[in-house]
N, C-alpha and C positions, 0 to 999 in steps of 0.2 A: 290790424296792428296787434303785435304781441308784446306784452310787458315781460321783461326779463327781471325776475325776482330771485334774490339770494342774499347771502350775508353781505352787509356793507359795514356796519359798525360792530356787529356781534363778534365776540371773541377777540376783539382788538385791544381792549382796555383803553380805547381812544388813541392808540398809537398811530400817528399819521402814516407811517410806512405800511403798517398792516391794513389800514383802511384803503390806501392806494392799491395794494395787492388785491383786496376784495373788489374794488372798483374795476380794476383791470380784468378780473374774471367775469364780472358782469358785462363789461363792454366787449370782451372777446366773443361773446355769443351774438353780438349785433350784426356783424358782417355776414356770417353764415345764414342768419335769419333773412337778412336783406336779399342775399343771393337765392334764397328759396322763394322769393317773391313777396315777402312780408315786410311790414314797416316795424322795425324794432323800436322799443322805448324802454329806457331805464329811468325809474322815478327820480333818481338823483340828478338827471340831466335837467329836470325842471325845478326840483326842490332846492338844489344848491344855490343857483342864482337868486331865488326868492329869499332864501335864508340870509344871503349877503345883503340884499337890498333892505331886508327887515331889520338888520343890525344884530343878528344872532351873534353872541360872543363865544359860545362853545356848544358842542354837541350835548344835547340833553337839557339845554336851558329852556325857558318858557316859550321863546320864539321857535325853537327847534320842535318842541312838542306841538305847537300850533300849526306848523307848516310841513314837517318831514313826512309823516305818515298820511295826513290828509291829502297831500299832493298825489301820492300813489293811489289812494282810494278814488280820487276824482278822475285820474287817468284811466283807472279800470272801467269807468263808465263808458269810455270810448274804445276799449280794447276788445278784441275778439278771442283772445286766449292769453294764457300765462305760461312762460317757460320758467319753471322753478328749479334753480340750480341747487346743487347739494350744499349742505352745511346748515348749522343751527342759525336760525334767524326769526325772531319774533315778527318783524315786519313782513318778511316773505311769507311766513305762515298765515298772517292776516290777509295778505294779497290772495293767497290760495283759497282761503275761506270765503272771501268776498267773491272771487271768481266762480267758485262752485255754487254759491248761493244764487248767482246771476245766470247759472247754466253755461258758463264758459268752459271751454276745453282747458285742461291743465296738463302740460307736458313736463316730464321729469328728465327727459333726455333729448338733446338737440336732434338726434337721429330719428326720433319719433315724430317730429314736426313735419307734416307733409308739405310738398311744394304747393304754393298758392296757385289757384287758377288765374291765368292771365288773359 
């Protein structure tokens, strides 16, 4: 499983259209990773439904802080690598740091991700 990390909220000033563009960039890497034989995961795929269930009212509120980054950190315990997409992102930088501390591979270009052994 490879976590796709990159800007989600960063640089958007919480503009929903810019956040959607960032999410589209994250998700655009998922199918190519899948076709290389990996299971892609984007932290927001898990965090966003949890945030809704918890009643988070806006990005950055207390529930957001409780759930958003910790979700990615817990997912990283199950991942084999991280694909770090370009762009400024505190959360993605934290993902990379955790991955490196755990000895996981970190890729910065989709083309560098090898095909999985099947």
